[in-house]
N, C-alpha and C positions, 0 to 999 in steps of 0.2 A: 536281549539283543537290542542294539542301537537302531533307532529308526533312521533309515537312509533316505535321502532325497532322490526322487526319480532322476535317472541319468540324463534325459533329454530336456529337462526343465531349464528354461532360460532365466537369467537374472532380470529383475525389474528395477528400473531406476528409482531411487528413494523418493524423488518428487512425485512420480506417478503413484507409488504406494501411498504416500501421505495424502495426496489429493483424493484418491479413491476412498481412503479411510475416513477423512474428515468431511467429505462432501455432505453427508446427512446433517452435520452440525452447523454448516454455514448458513448465514442469512440469505434469503432469496434475493436480497438487494445487493449483496456484495460478491456474488459468484463471479470470479474472474476479473473483477474490476481493479483489485489492488495491484495486480501485476501490471496492468496498463497504466495506472496512475504512477507507479514507481518508475516504469520505463520512460514515461513522458514528463517526469517531474522537472528535470533541468530545462527542457525545452519550454515548458509552460511558465516557469518562474524566473529563469535566467541563471547564469552561473554563480553570481554573487550570493543570491538567496539560497541556491542549492548547496553551496559550501557550508552554510550556517543553519539550514533547516532541512529535515528529511521526513517524509511520510513514514509513520510507524504502524498505523493500523487504519482500517476502514470498516465501518459497520453502519448499516441502515442510513446511508447518505451522509454520515459524519466522518470526516477525515481527521485523524489525530496526527499532529506534526510535532516532532521534537526539535527544539531550537537550542542553539549553542549558549546563549546568554540572555539576560533580561533586556538588554538593549535591542536584540533581534526580536524578542518576544513583543516588545512594545511596537517596534517598526512593523512587524507582520500583522499585529492587531489592526492597524490602519489599512493594511493591504488585503485583508481577508476576502472582501467581496471581489476585488480584482483577480486574486488568485483563483477563487472559486469559478469565476467567469472564464478565465483562461483555460483551466483544466477541463471544464465542461465543453468549451469550444474545441479543445484539442481532442477530447474523447468523442465528441459528436452527439452527446446527449447529456441532459442534466443529472448526472449521477451524484454530484456533491451538493448537499444542501447547506452544510455547515462545516467549518474548520475549527478545531480546538487545538490550542497551542499548549505545550508543556516544556519545561526546562528538562533536559535530559541528554543522555548519550545519543549519539547519532550513528 
């Protein structure tokens, strides 16, 4: 006989299921921070940078940012400390210690 799902069981949104499942594997330093960084990225760096660079990962105080081309990578290399300060100010605490840049899809 086929196992049937209980009739009154409600569906769970996939983001809730993934967050619950992955919670034990997350770093204690990155819990919840990436969503806030992603949401405040354009406000922190401005629209021109946001078009050419996107945060792709965050772990243990290090933010990985994908950039559109080598020119933007060079430009952002000089702005790393300013961006770090702006994001930390926007977030309200020093969550970012370093930014690493890579060429890649955004």
